[in-house]
C-alpha positions as a LaTeX table, in Angstrom:
\begin{tabular}{lrrr}
\hline
Residue & $x$ (\AA) & $y$ (\AA) & $z$ (\AA) \\
\hline
Met1 & $-0.55$ & 12.63 & $-17.96$ \\
Ala2 & $-4.18$ & 12.68 & $-19.09$ \\
Val3 & $-6.16$ & 9.46 & $-18.84$ \\
Thr4 & $-7.61$ & 8.73 & $-22.27$ \\
Thr5 & $-7.31$ & 4.96 & $-22.72$ \\
Val6 & $-7.35$ & 1.81 & $-20.65$ \\
Thr7 & $-3.99$ & 0.03 & $-20.63$ \\
Thr8 & $-4.46$ & $-3.66$ & $-21.46$ \\
Ala9 & $-0.85$ & $-4.79$ & $-21.94$ \\
Val10 & 2.69 & $-3.77$ & $-21.06$ \\
Thr11 & 4.40 & $-2.99$ & $-24.37$ \\
Cys12 & 7.30 & $-0.73$ & $-23.43$ \\
Val13 & 9.60 & $-3.62$ & $-22.46$ \\
Ala14 & 10.03 & $-7.23$ & $-23.55$ \\
Pro15 & 9.88 & $-9.98$ & $-22.63$ \\
Tyr16 & 7.15 & $-9.28$ & $-20.11$ \\
Trp17 & 5.05 & $-11.74$ & $-18.13$ \\
Asp18 & 1.91 & $-11.26$ & $-16.02$ \\
Leu19 & 1.73 & $-13.28$ & $-12.80$ \\
Thr20 & $-1.72$ & $-13.52$ & $-11.24$ \\
Phe21 & $-2.39$ & $-14.81$ & $-7.70$ \\
Asp22 & $-5.67$ & $-15.39$ & $-5.90$ \\
Ala23 & $-6.38$ & $-14.26$ & $-2.35$ \\
Gln24 & $-4.85$ & $-17.44$ & $-0.91$ \\
Gly25 & $-1.63$ & $-17.00$ & $-2.90$ \\
Asp26 & $-2.30$ & $-19.65$ & $-5.56$ \\
Pro27 & $-0.76$ & $-18.61$ & $-8.91$ \\
Asp28 & $-2.35$ & $-18.85$ & $-12.34$ \\
Pro29 & $-0.60$ & $-22.04$ & $-13.52$ \\
Arg30 & $-0.42$ & $-21.05$ & $-17.19$ \\
Gln31 & 1.20 & $-17.71$ & $-16.41$ \\
Arg32 & 3.59 & $-19.32$ & $-13.92$ \\
Asp33 & 4.62 & $-22.01$ & $-16.40$ \\
Ala34 & 5.09 & $-19.46$ & $-19.20$ \\
Leu35 & 7.54 & $-17.51$ & $-17.04$ \\
Leu36 & 9.44 & $-20.59$ & $-15.90$ \\
Ala37 & 9.74 & $-21.89$ & $-19.46$ \\
Ala38 & 11.23 & $-18.71$ & $-20.90$ \\
Val39 & 13.06 & $-16.82$ & $-18.17$ \\
Gly40 & 16.19 & $-18.97$ & $-18.34$ \\
Asp41 & 17.71 & $-17.01$ & $-21.22$ \\
Arg42 & 17.59 & $-13.77$ & $-19.21$ \\
Thr43 & 20.35 & $-12.48$ & $-16.97$ \\
Asp44 & 17.95 & $-10.43$ & $-14.82$ \\
Leu45 & 14.25 & $-10.53$ & $-13.94$ \\
Val46 & 12.57 & $-7.40$ & $-12.55$ \\
Leu47 & 9.33 & $-8.27$ & $-10.81$ \\
Phe48 & 6.92 & $-5.52$ & $-9.67$ \\
Ser49 & 3.89 & $-5.80$ & $-7.37$ \\
His50 & 1.20 & $-3.13$ & $-7.26$ \\
Gly51 & $-0.51$ & $-1.95$ & $-4.09$ \\
Trp52 & $-4.27$ & $-1.42$ & $-3.99$ \\
Asn53 & $-5.99$ & $-1.48$ & $-7.37$ \\
Asn54 & $-9.44$ & $-2.47$ & $-8.61$ \\
Asp55 & $-8.55$ & $-4.21$ & $-11.85$ \\
Val56 & $-5.85$ & $-5.58$ & $-14.09$ \\
Ser57 & $-5.86$ & $-2.56$ & $-16.38$ \\
Thr58 & $-4.98$ & $-0.19$ & $-13.54$ \\
Ala59 & $-2.06$ & $-2.33$ & $-12.41$ \\
Thr60 & $-0.94$ & $-2.75$ & $-16.03$ \\
Ala61 & $-0.95$ & 1.02 & $-16.46$ \\
Leu62 & 1.31 & 1.30 & $-13.41$ \\
Tyr63 & 3.78 & $-1.24$ & $-14.82$ \\
Glu64 & 3.77 & 0.45 & $-18.22$ \\
Gly65 & 4.35 & 3.84 & $-16.61$ \\
Phe66 & 7.25 & 2.62 & $-14.48$ \\
Phe67 & 8.97 & 0.23 & $-16.90$ \\
Gln68 & 8.87 & 2.75 & $-19.76$ \\
His69 & 12.04 & 4.35 & $-18.37$ \\
Phe70 & 14.13 & 1.16 & $-18.46$ \\
Pro71 & 15.05 & 0.94 & $-22.17$ \\
Ala72 & 16.70 & 4.37 & $-22.23$ \\
Leu73 & 18.47 & 3.78 & $-18.92$ \\
Leu74 & 19.84 & 0.44 & $-20.13$ \\
Ala75 & 20.81 & 1.64 & $-23.62$ \\
Ala76 & 24.43 & 2.02 & $-22.60$ \\
Ala77 & 24.54 & $-1.41$ & $-20.94$ \\
Pro78 & 24.11 & $-3.96$ & $-23.75$ \\
Gly79 & 25.35 & $-6.94$ & $-21.74$ \\
Pro80 & 22.46 & $-7.69$ & $-19.36$ \\
Arg81 & 19.34 & $-9.28$ & $-20.82$ \\
Phe82 & 16.38 & $-8.14$ & $-18.75$ \\
Gly83 & 12.98 & $-9.74$ & $-18.40$ \\
Tyr84 & 10.05 & $-8.11$ & $-16.65$ \\
Ala85 & 7.04 & $-9.37$ & $-14.71$ \\
Gly86 & 4.03 & $-7.72$ & $-13.10$ \\
Val87 & 2.19 & $-9.28$ & $-10.17$ \\
His88 & $-1.61$ & $-9.08$ & $-10.08$ \\
Trp89 & $-3.33$ & $-9.86$ & $-6.81$ \\
Pro90 & $-6.90$ & $-9.16$ & $-5.62$ \\
Ser91 & $-6.83$ & $-5.81$ & $-3.89$ \\
Met92 & $-8.95$ & $-2.70$ & $-3.93$ \\
Arg93 & $-8.68$ & 1.05 & $-4.44$ \\
Phe94 & $-11.48$ & 3.43 & $-3.50$ \\
Ser95 & $-12.58$ & 5.36 & $-6.57$ \\
Asp96 & $-11.72$ & 8.75 & $-5.06$ \\
Glu97 & $-8.03$ & 7.83 & $-4.81$ \\
Pro98 & $-5.48$ & 8.68 & $-7.50$ \\
Ile99 & $-4.02$ & 6.01 & $-9.72$ \\
Pro100 & $-0.19$ & 5.97 & $-9.67$ \\
Asp101 & 1.13 & 8.79 & $-11.86$ \\
Phe102 & $-2.39$ & 9.85 & $-12.91$ \\
Pro103 & $-3.74$ & 13.30 & $-12.04$ \\
His104 & $-5.90$ & 13.20 & $-8.91$ \\
Ala105 & $-8.94$ & 14.88 & $-10.44$ \\
Ala106 & $-9.09$ & 12.54 & $-13.43$ \\
Ala107 & $-7.96$ & 9.39 & $-11.72$ \\
Val108 & $-10.96$ & 7.15 & $-11.63$ \\
Pro109 & $-13.93$ & 8.21 & $-13.75$ \\
Ala110 & $-12.04$ & 7.60 & $-17.00$ \\
Leu111 & $-11.20$ & 4.03 & $-16.00$ \\
Ala112 & $-13.91$ & 2.86 & $-13.66$ \\
Ala113 & $-17.26$ & 4.38 & $-14.52$ \\
Pro114 & $-19.19$ & 6.50 & $-17.04$ \\
Ala115 & $-18.73$ & 10.22 & $-16.79$ \\
Ala116 & $-20.69$ & 11.88 & $-14.00$ \\
Pro117 & $-21.21$ & 15.48 & $-12.91$ \\
Ala118 & $-18.12$ & 16.84 & $-11.24$ \\
Ala119 & $-18.10$ & 16.70 & $-7.45$ \\
Pro120 & $-15.47$ & 17.09 & $-4.76$ \\
Ala121 & $-13.93$ & 13.82 & $-3.59$ \\
Tyr122 & $-14.34$ & 14.84 & 0.04 \\
Gly123 & $-16.21$ & 17.32 & 2.08 \\
Pro124 & $-19.73$ & 18.54 & 2.76 \\
Gly125 & $-20.78$ & 18.67 & $-0.88$ \\
Ala126 & $-22.46$ & 16.42 & $-3.42$ \\
Gly127 & $-22.76$ & 13.41 & $-1.12$ \\
Ala128 & $-19.10$ & 13.18 & $-0.29$ \\
Ala129 & $-19.59$ & 10.40 & 2.25 \\
Ala130 & $-21.69$ & 8.18 & $-0.03$ \\
Leu131 & $-20.38$ & 5.14 & $-1.86$ \\
Asp132 & $-20.27$ & 5.41 & $-5.64$ \\
Pro133 & $-21.21$ & 2.29 & $-7.67$ \\
Pro134 & $-17.61$ & 1.30 & $-8.62$ \\
Thr135 & $-16.51$ & 1.40 & $-4.98$ \\
Arg136 & $-19.59$ & $-0.56$ & $-3.85$ \\
Ala137 & $-18.88$ & $-3.18$ & $-6.52$ \\
Ala138 & $-15.22$ & $-3.41$ & $-5.54$ \\
Leu139 & $-16.14$ & $-3.87$ & $-1.88$ \\
Gly140 & $-18.32$ & $-6.79$ & $-2.92$ \\
Glu141 & $-15.28$ & $-8.43$ & $-4.50$ \\
Val142 & $-13.13$ & $-7.84$ & $-1.42$ \\
Phe143 & $-15.77$ & $-9.07$ & 1.02 \\
Pro144 & $-17.71$ & $-11.80$ & $-0.81$ \\
Gly145 & $-20.97$ & $-12.83$ & 0.81 \\
Ser146 & $-21.33$ & $-9.48$ & 2.59 \\
Gly147 & $-23.87$ & $-7.95$ & 0.20 \\
Pro148 & $-26.57$ & $-7.08$ & 2.78 \\
Ala149 & $-24.03$ & $-5.52$ & 5.14 \\
Leu150 & $-22.48$ & $-3.47$ & 2.32 \\
Asp151 & $-25.91$ & $-2.31$ & 1.15 \\
Arg152 & $-26.73$ & $-1.11$ & 4.65 \\
Ile153 & $-23.32$ & 0.60 & 4.96 \\
Ala154 & $-23.96$ & 2.40 & 1.66 \\
Glu155 & $-27.42$ & 3.46 & 2.82 \\
Leu156 & $-26.10$ & 4.88 & 6.09 \\
Leu157 & $-23.32$ & 6.79 & 4.30 \\
Ala158 & $-25.85$ & 8.24 & 1.86 \\
Thr159 & $-28.40$ & 9.33 & 4.48 \\
Arg160 & $-25.98$ & 10.30 & 7.31 \\
Pro161 & $-28.54$ & 9.98 & 10.11 \\
Glu162 & $-28.17$ & 12.07 & 13.26 \\
Asp163 & $-29.01$ & 9.17 & 15.59 \\
Pro164 & $-25.85$ & 7.92 & 17.38 \\
Glu165 & $-27.26$ & 4.39 & 17.34 \\
Arg166 & $-27.06$ & 4.38 & 13.57 \\
Leu167 & $-23.35$ & 5.26 & 13.72 \\
Ala168 & $-22.86$ & 2.42 & 16.19 \\
Glu169 & $-24.63$ & 0.13 & 13.72 \\
Phe170 & $-22.38$ & 1.38 & 10.92 \\
Ala171 & $-19.23$ & 0.81 & 12.97 \\
Ala172 & $-20.33$ & $-2.71$ & 13.91 \\
Leu173 & $-20.95$ & $-3.57$ & 10.27 \\
Val174 & $-17.56$ & $-2.18$ & 9.21 \\
Arg175 & $-15.72$ & $-3.94$ & 12.00 \\
Gly176 & $-17.47$ & $-7.16$ & 11.04 \\
Leu177 & $-16.08$ & $-6.82$ & 7.53 \\
Ala178 & $-12.56$ & $-6.29$ & 8.82 \\
Ala179 & $-12.79$ & $-9.40$ & 10.99 \\
Ala180 & $-14.25$ & $-11.68$ & 8.33 \\
Gly181 & $-12.44$ & $-14.99$ & 8.10 \\
Thr182 & $-9.26$ & $-13.96$ & 9.95 \\
Pro183 & $-8.23$ & $-13.00$ & 13.50 \\
His184 & $-8.21$ & $-9.23$ & 13.90 \\
Thr185 & $-4.62$ & $-8.92$ & 14.95 \\
Ala186 & $-2.98$ & $-10.66$ & 11.98 \\
Ala187 & $-2.78$ & $-7.72$ & 9.60 \\
Leu188 & $-1.73$ & $-4.86$ & 11.84 \\
Thr189 & 0.39 & $-6.48$ & 14.55 \\
Asp190 & 2.49 & $-8.94$ & 12.56 \\
Asp191 & 4.77 & $-6.20$ & 11.20 \\
Thr192 & 6.10 & $-5.19$ & 14.61 \\
Gly193 & 5.65 & $-8.47$ & 16.44 \\
Ala194 & 3.45 & $-6.74$ & 19.04 \\
Ala195 & 0.66 & $-9.30$ & 18.79 \\
Gly196 & $-2.09$ & $-9.75$ & 21.34 \\
Ala197 & $-4.16$ & $-6.57$ & 21.11 \\
Glu198 & $-6.74$ & $-5.35$ & 18.64 \\
Pro199 & $-6.41$ & $-2.09$ & 16.72 \\
Leu200 & $-7.83$ & 0.84 & 18.64 \\
Leu201 & $-9.49$ & 1.87 & 15.39 \\
Phe202 & $-11.84$ & $-1.09$ & 15.81 \\
Thr203 & $-12.37$ & $-0.95$ & 19.58 \\
Glu204 & $-12.69$ & 2.79 & 20.39 \\
Asp205 & $-16.07$ & 4.50 & 20.75 \\
Pro206 & $-17.38$ & 5.03 & 17.17 \\
Val207 & $-17.96$ & 8.75 & 17.57 \\
Thr208 & $-14.44$ & 9.27 & 18.92 \\
Thr209 & $-12.98$ & 7.15 & 16.13 \\
Cys210 & $-14.86$ & 8.90 & 13.33 \\
Leu211 & $-14.08$ & 12.36 & 14.67 \\
Ala212 & $-10.39$ & 11.40 & 14.82 \\
Leu213 & $-10.52$ & 10.23 & 11.22 \\
Ala214 & $-12.31$ & 13.43 & 10.17 \\
Ser215 & $-9.52$ & 15.43 & 11.83 \\
Ala216 & $-6.96$ & 13.33 & 9.98 \\
Leu217 & $-8.73$ & 14.02 & 6.69 \\
Glu218 & $-8.72$ & 17.72 & 7.49 \\
Ser219 & $-5.00$ & 17.66 & 8.31 \\
Ala220 & $-4.40$ & 15.97 & 4.95 \\
Gly221 & $-6.12$ & 18.84 & 3.13 \\
Ala222 & $-9.55$ & 17.27 & 2.60 \\
Asp223 & $-12.64$ & 19.45 & 2.86 \\
Val224 & $-14.64$ & 18.08 & 5.80 \\
Ala225 & $-17.51$ & 19.56 & 7.78 \\
Pro226 & $-16.29$ & 22.00 & 10.45 \\
Ala227 & $-15.81$ & 20.85 & 14.01 \\
Arg228 & $-18.39$ & 21.87 & 16.57 \\
Pro229 & $-17.58$ & 23.28 & 20.02 \\
Ala230 & $-16.12$ & 20.99 & 22.66 \\
Asp231 & $-15.94$ & 17.41 & 21.34 \\
Gly232 & $-17.54$ & 17.99 & 17.95 \\
Arg233 & $-20.93$ & 16.45 & 18.78 \\
Ala234 & $-24.16$ & 18.23 & 18.00 \\
Leu235 & $-26.51$ & 19.39 & 20.74 \\
Phe236 & $-29.11$ & 16.96 & 22.11 \\
Gly237 & $-27.15$ & 13.88 & 20.99 \\
Gly238 & $-27.10$ & 14.53 & 17.25 \\
Leu239 & $-23.99$ & 13.47 & 15.35 \\
Gly240 & $-23.38$ & 16.15 & 12.76 \\
Lys241 & $-21.90$ & 15.79 & 9.29 \\
Arg242 & $-18.28$ & 15.78 & 10.40 \\
Val243 & $-18.70$ & 12.41 & 12.08 \\
Trp244 & $-20.00$ & 10.86 & 8.85 \\
Asp245 & $-17.09$ & 12.34 & 6.91 \\
Gly246 & $-14.90$ & 10.29 & 9.23 \\
Ala247 & $-17.17$ & 7.26 & 8.99 \\
Lys248 & $-16.34$ & 6.70 & 5.34 \\
Glu249 & $-12.66$ & 6.82 & 6.25 \\
Leu250 & $-13.32$ & 4.09 & 8.83 \\
Leu251 & $-14.66$ & 1.91 & 6.02 \\
Arg252 & $-11.59$ & 2.71 & 3.91 \\
Gln253 & $-9.23$ & 1.77 & 6.73 \\
Ala254 & $-11.08$ & $-1.48$ & 7.39 \\
Thr255 & $-10.63$ & $-2.32$ & 3.72 \\
Tyr256 & $-6.93$ & $-1.53$ & 3.89 \\
Tyr257 & $-6.70$ & $-3.72$ & 6.96 \\
Ala258 & $-7.95$ & $-6.65$ & 4.86 \\
Met259 & $-5.64$ & $-5.73$ & 1.96 \\
Lys260 & $-2.61$ & $-5.57$ & 4.21 \\
Arg261 & $-3.37$ & $-9.01$ & 5.57 \\
Arg262 & $-3.86$ & $-10.37$ & 2.05 \\
Ala263 & $-0.61$ & $-8.86$ & 0.79 \\
Gly264 & 1.32 & $-10.83$ & 3.39 \\
Thr265 & $-0.51$ & $-14.04$ & 2.49 \\
Val266 & 0.09 & $-13.69$ & $-1.25$ \\
Gly267 & 3.74 & $-12.84$ & $-0.69$ \\
Arg268 & 4.57 & $-15.65$ & 1.70 \\
Arg269 & 2.38 & $-18.39$ & 0.20 \\
Gly270 & 2.38 & $-17.35$ & $-3.44$ \\
Leu271 & 5.25 & $-15.23$ & $-4.67$ \\
Gly272 & 7.89 & $-16.69$ & $-2.35$ \\
Pro273 & 7.42 & $-20.29$ & $-3.54$ \\
Leu274 & 7.28 & $-19.09$ & $-7.16$ \\
Leu275 & 10.63 & $-17.33$ & $-6.72$ \\
Ala276 & 12.01 & $-20.58$ & $-5.35$ \\
Glu277 & 10.86 & $-22.30$ & $-8.56$ \\
Val278 & 12.59 & $-19.62$ & $-10.63$ \\
Ala279 & 15.80 & $-20.27$ & $-8.70$ \\
Arg280 & 15.52 & $-24.01$ & $-9.31$ \\
Thr281 & 14.77 & $-23.79$ & $-13.04$ \\
Ala282 & 16.97 & $-20.78$ & $-13.88$ \\
Pro283 & 19.60 & $-20.47$ & $-11.13$ \\
Ala284 & 21.72 & $-17.94$ & $-13.05$ \\
Val285 & 18.91 & $-15.37$ & $-13.30$ \\
Arg286 & 19.25 & $-12.46$ & $-10.87$ \\
Val287 & 15.83 & $-11.50$ & $-9.48$ \\
His288 & 15.02 & $-7.92$ & $-8.50$ \\
Leu289 & 11.81 & $-7.19$ & $-6.59$ \\
Ile290 & 9.86 & $-3.91$ & $-6.61$ \\
Gly291 & 6.77 & $-3.27$ & $-4.52$ \\
His292 & 4.54 & $-0.23$ & $-4.14$ \\
Ser293 & 2.40 & 0.41 & $-1.06$ \\
Phe294 & 0.93 & $-2.93$ & 0.09 \\
Gly295 & 2.82 & $-4.46$ & $-2.82$ \\
Ala296 & 5.98 & $-3.58$ & $-0.90$ \\
Arg297 & 4.64 & $-5.67$ & 1.96 \\
Leu298 & 3.85 & $-8.46$ & $-0.50$ \\
Val299 & 7.37 & $-8.69$ & $-1.97$ \\
Ser300 & 8.91 & $-8.35$ & 1.51 \\
Phe301 & 6.85 & $-11.24$ & 2.88 \\
Ala302 & 7.85 & $-13.23$ & $-0.21$ \\
Leu303 & 11.35 & $-13.31$ & 1.31 \\
Gly304 & 9.86 & $-15.35$ & 4.14 \\
Gly305 & 8.42 & $-17.76$ & 1.59 \\
Leu306 & 11.84 & $-18.59$ & 0.15 \\
Pro307 & 13.47 & $-21.84$ & 1.25 \\
Ala308 & 16.39 & $-21.76$ & 3.65 \\
Gly309 & 19.40 & $-20.38$ & 1.82 \\
Gly310 & 17.27 & $-18.80$ & $-0.92$ \\
Ser311 & 17.76 & $-15.19$ & $-1.89$ \\
Val312 & 17.01 & $-12.50$ & $-4.45$ \\
Ala313 & 19.50 & $-10.02$ & $-5.92$ \\
Ser314 & 17.85 & $-6.76$ & $-4.80$ \\
Val315 & 14.62 & $-5.30$ & $-3.42$ \\
Thr316 & 13.24 & $-1.78$ & $-3.89$ \\
Leu317 & 10.24 & $-0.76$ & $-1.79$ \\
Leu318 & 8.30 & 2.29 & $-3.01$ \\
Gln319 & 6.16 & 3.96 & $-0.34$ \\
Gly320 & 5.89 & 0.73 & 1.61 \\
Ala321 & 2.63 & 0.47 & 3.57 \\
Phe322 & 3.87 & $-1.55$ & 6.51 \\
Ser323 & 5.76 & $-0.90$ & 9.73 \\
His324 & 9.12 & 0.83 & 9.67 \\
Tyr325 & 10.12 & $-1.66$ & 12.40 \\
Ala326 & 9.25 & $-4.77$ & 10.32 \\
Phe327 & 12.91 & $-5.61$ & 9.64 \\
Ser328 & 14.18 & $-4.41$ & 13.02 \\
Gly329 & 15.36 & $-6.46$ & 15.97 \\
Pro330 & 13.79 & $-6.58$ & 19.45 \\
Gln331 & 12.05 & $-3.42$ & 20.64 \\
Pro332 & 10.58 & $-2.48$ & 24.05 \\
Phe333 & 7.12 & $-3.25$ & 22.62 \\
Ala334 & 8.17 & $-6.32$ & 20.59 \\
Ala335 & 10.65 & $-8.61$ & 22.30 \\
Lys336 & 11.06 & $-10.89$ & 19.27 \\
Gly337 & 11.59 & $-8.08$ & 16.78 \\
Gly338 & 9.60 & $-7.26$ & 13.68 \\
Ala339 & 7.82 & $-9.83$ & 11.54 \\
Leu340 & 10.60 & $-9.66$ & 8.92 \\
His341 & 13.55 & $-9.44$ & 11.29 \\
Gly342 & 16.48 & $-11.17$ & 9.61 \\
Met343 & 14.77 & $-11.50$ & 6.23 \\
Gln344 & 17.12 & $-8.85$ & 4.82 \\
Arg345 & 19.75 & $-11.59$ & 4.83 \\
Arg346 & 17.81 & $-13.18$ & 1.96 \\
Val347 & 18.68 & $-10.20$ & $-0.24$ \\
Ala348 & 22.14 & $-10.51$ & $-1.77$ \\
Gly349 & 22.30 & $-6.82$ & $-2.73$ \\
Pro350 & 20.63 & $-3.72$ & $-1.32$ \\
Leu351 & 17.17 & $-3.64$ & 0.25 \\
Val352 & 16.05 & $-0.09$ & $-0.50$ \\
Ala353 & 13.13 & 1.64 & 1.23 \\
Cys354 & 12.00 & 4.82 & $-0.54$ \\
His355 & 10.00 & 7.23 & 1.56 \\
Ser356 & 8.45 & 10.68 & 1.17 \\
Arg357 & 7.25 & 13.30 & 3.61 \\
His358 & 4.53 & 14.18 & 1.08 \\
Asp359 & 2.83 & 10.79 & 1.47 \\
Gln360 & $-0.26$ & 11.54 & 3.55 \\
Ala361 & $-1.65$ & 8.01 & 3.31 \\
Leu362 & 1.36 & 6.78 & 5.28 \\
Gly363 & 2.16 & 9.90 & 7.30 \\
Val364 & $-1.36$ & 10.48 & 8.62 \\
Phe365 & $-3.69$ & 7.53 & 8.13 \\
Tyr366 & $-1.38$ & 4.54 & 8.49 \\
Pro367 & $-0.45$ & 5.37 & 12.12 \\
Leu368 & $-4.12$ & 5.78 & 13.00 \\
Ala369 & $-5.00$ & 2.43 & 11.48 \\
Ser370 & $-2.06$ & 0.76 & 13.22 \\
Arg371 & $-2.67$ & 2.02 & 16.75 \\
Leu372 & $-3.36$ & $-0.84$ & 19.15 \\
Ala373 & $-5.66$ & $-1.09$ & 22.13 \\
Gly374 & $-3.98$ & $-0.47$ & 25.46 \\
Asp375 & $-1.89$ & 2.51 & 24.38 \\
Asp376 & $-2.11$ & 5.41 & 26.79 \\
Glu377 & $-3.26$ & 8.10 & 24.39 \\
Ser378 & $-6.62$ & 8.53 & 22.69 \\
Leu379 & $-7.03$ & 8.56 & 18.94 \\
Leu380 & $-7.91$ & 12.24 & 19.02 \\
Gly381 & $-4.86$ & 13.03 & 21.11 \\
Glu382 & $-2.68$ & 11.09 & 18.70 \\
Val383 & $-3.87$ & 13.15 & 15.73 \\
Ala384 & $-3.24$ & 16.35 & 17.63 \\
Gly385 & 0.24 & 15.11 & 18.53 \\
Leu386 & 1.14 & 14.31 & 14.92 \\
Leu387 & 1.14 & 10.55 & 15.71 \\
Gly388 & 3.76 & 8.53 & 17.50 \\
Asp389 & 6.64 & 6.91 & 15.64 \\
Arg390 & 5.88 & 3.46 & 17.08 \\
Trp391 & 3.07 & 3.26 & 14.53 \\
Gly392 & 4.94 & 4.71 & 11.56 \\
Ala393 & 5.13 & 3.30 & 8.05 \\
Leu394 & 8.28 & 2.40 & 6.13 \\
Gly395 & 7.24 & 4.63 & 3.23 \\
His396 & 6.91 & 7.63 & 5.53 \\
Asp397 & 10.37 & 7.73 & 7.13 \\
Gly398 & 12.32 & 4.61 & 6.12 \\
Phe399 & 13.87 & 1.91 & 8.32 \\
Gln400 & 13.86 & 2.65 & 12.05 \\
Ala401 & 15.95 & 1.14 & 14.87 \\
Leu402 & 17.90 & $-0.92$ & 12.36 \\
Ala403 & 21.65 & $-0.86$ & 12.89 \\
Gly404 & 23.75 & $-0.34$ & 9.81 \\
Ala405 & 20.92 & 1.04 & 7.67 \\
Pro406 & 22.08 & 4.40 & 6.28 \\
Glu407 & 19.76 & 7.23 & 5.26 \\
Leu408 & 20.39 & 8.83 & 1.86 \\
Thr409 & 18.70 & 11.44 & $-0.24$ \\
Leu410 & 17.66 & 10.28 & $-3.69$ \\
Glu411 & 20.29 & 12.58 & $-5.18$ \\
Arg412 & 23.07 & 10.94 & $-3.18$ \\
Ala413 & 21.80 & 7.44 & $-3.96$ \\
Leu414 & 21.83 & 8.19 & $-7.69$ \\
Ala415 & 25.28 & 9.77 & $-7.41$ \\
Gly416 & 26.81 & 6.43 & $-6.46$ \\
Glu417 & 26.47 & 6.29 & $-2.65$ \\
Leu418 & 24.00 & 3.39 & $-2.62$ \\
Pro419 & 25.60 & 0.53 & $-0.64$ \\
Arg420 & 26.13 & $-2.78$ & $-2.39$ \\
Thr421 & 24.40 & $-4.77$ & 0.35 \\
Gly422 & 22.15 & $-4.26$ & 3.35 \\
Cys423 & 19.17 & $-2.06$ & 4.16 \\
Val424 & 19.16 & 1.58 & 3.13 \\
Ser425 & 16.53 & 4.31 & 3.40 \\
Val426 & 16.23 & 6.74 & 0.50 \\
Asp427 & 14.33 & 9.99 & 0.90 \\
Ala428 & 12.53 & 10.36 & $-2.42$ \\
Ser429 & 10.54 & 13.46 & $-1.42$ \\
Ala430 & 12.15 & 15.44 & $-4.24$ \\
Val431 & 10.20 & 13.44 & $-6.85$ \\
Val432 & 7.44 & 11.71 & $-4.83$ \\
Cys433 & 5.66 & 14.96 & $-4.12$ \\
Ala434 & 2.43 & 15.31 & $-6.13$ \\
Gly435 & $-1.10$ & 14.32 & $-5.17$ \\
Gly436 & $-4.20$ & 15.54 & $-3.40$ \\
Pro437 & $-6.13$ & 14.33 & $-0.37$ \\
Pro438 & $-6.52$ & 11.87 & 1.13 \\
Ser439 & $-3.39$ & 10.04 & $-0.06$ \\
Gly440 & $-1.06$ & 12.90 & $-0.94$ \\
Ala441 & 1.92 & 11.72 & $-2.97$ \\
His442 & 1.49 & 8.05 & $-2.08$ \\
Ser443 & 1.01 & 7.05 & $-5.72$ \\
Asp444 & 3.43 & 9.52 & $-7.35$ \\
Ile445 & 6.03 & 6.87 & $-8.23$ \\
Cys446 & 6.39 & 6.60 & $-12.02$ \\
His447 & 9.61 & 8.59 & $-12.30$ \\
Ala448 & 12.80 & 7.95 & $-14.25$ \\
Glu449 & 14.80 & 8.67 & $-11.09$ \\
Leu450 & 13.12 & 5.79 & $-9.24$ \\
Ala451 & 13.62 & 3.45 & $-12.20$ \\
Glu452 & 17.30 & 4.37 & $-12.16$ \\
Leu453 & 17.41 & 3.66 & $-8.42$ \\
Val454 & 16.09 & 0.15 & $-9.09$ \\
Leu455 & 18.83 & $-0.42$ & $-11.64$ \\
Arg456 & 21.51 & 0.91 & $-9.30$ \\
Ala457 & 20.27 & $-1.44$ & $-6.60$ \\
Ala458 & 20.45 & $-4.22$ & $-9.19$ \\
Gly459 & 24.07 & $-3.30$ & $-9.95$ \\
Arg460 & 23.20 & $-2.85$ & $-13.62$ \\
Met461 & 23.26 & 0.90 & $-14.05$ \\
Pro462 & 26.10 & 1.93 & $-16.36$ \\
Gly463 & 28.40 & 4.70 & $-15.25$ \\
\hline
\end{tabular}
């Protein structure tokens, strides 16, 4: 699908409501009240949360692209009266990442910035490690008050100095951004319940960390500077370009760290209480949640924001960017179980986790970002070993160590084998398969098959 226009409104389905939350989870009161006033005449409400995006138009394009399949799928089911809502929350997407269902090469320039000379998104060409203006501006929104630090980060990425002290300075600045305003452990340890240690990504030697990230980029198909003999460092203490290729990825992962934390906050403090209001004002409406990437974390944490006894009808998680142990019980490394252990009981129907082996964002980079200090393997060793499953993402391989959670292919799920209740993993690799580095197929989600899966989970798919 070529990107030729900016999507400003969802028009493929009606009624449709936007729901905007700030970083603390406070909703736009006019949008909230508009939904509450009108949703009562619907039988079903499908509510979708995006993952990382820079602006409303990008999220709106995602909702338009996904919801466009619903009218045809529901044509043979005239009874249900569906309403639709799209969540907007302050997150960020780097401008070299594909927009959901948009071709990788054309993803951002058409929406975010004036046309510029073509250049590879990664690799030792055309300033691959530098920050472009849209990304620098977006970082300013994510980390308000950090202008001087971001300017220095941009300068270091543009000049790529050989002095190891400058890389140490860069790493300190990035780690300062990740820590701003919140304890380090909140975002990456809450999913598994293994609190008490900081991510190795933010405590390891900067050169080791950046080389590991460069190797991860290379394994994901990105064009990075070649490794040097031995440990990849240049002679006489110089860093080399490969280290700076990994340094930009460190900045990206620090940003995702903040977004992951924020997704949980908006879900628990914002969306969860709003869903409780929907249940109070329109108790007959069946609510179905969809979340992509960190949006999957958001809608999952919204379950924890429901009052005791509250529930939704179904949940579908598309390439969820949080731990595959989040809903699991006690583990050797987490005696209390995952952060969402037991929350599946607040879903009356199925809780579906779609995953794809083609998702490099979750298969390669998520485990690196989630590694905690104190583990007995180095970051570099973990990349070489294809990463341990303790640090895996739900959107990479589905629910883990969760009794009674079957694993289905998408074909089997659409053929009628989807259970009526409980957690179920669905391998969607057959359709979630397109995308280039660094994210792979992470954003390849706007498919009729996945829309049908949502409706089957909702119990509204005819036939």
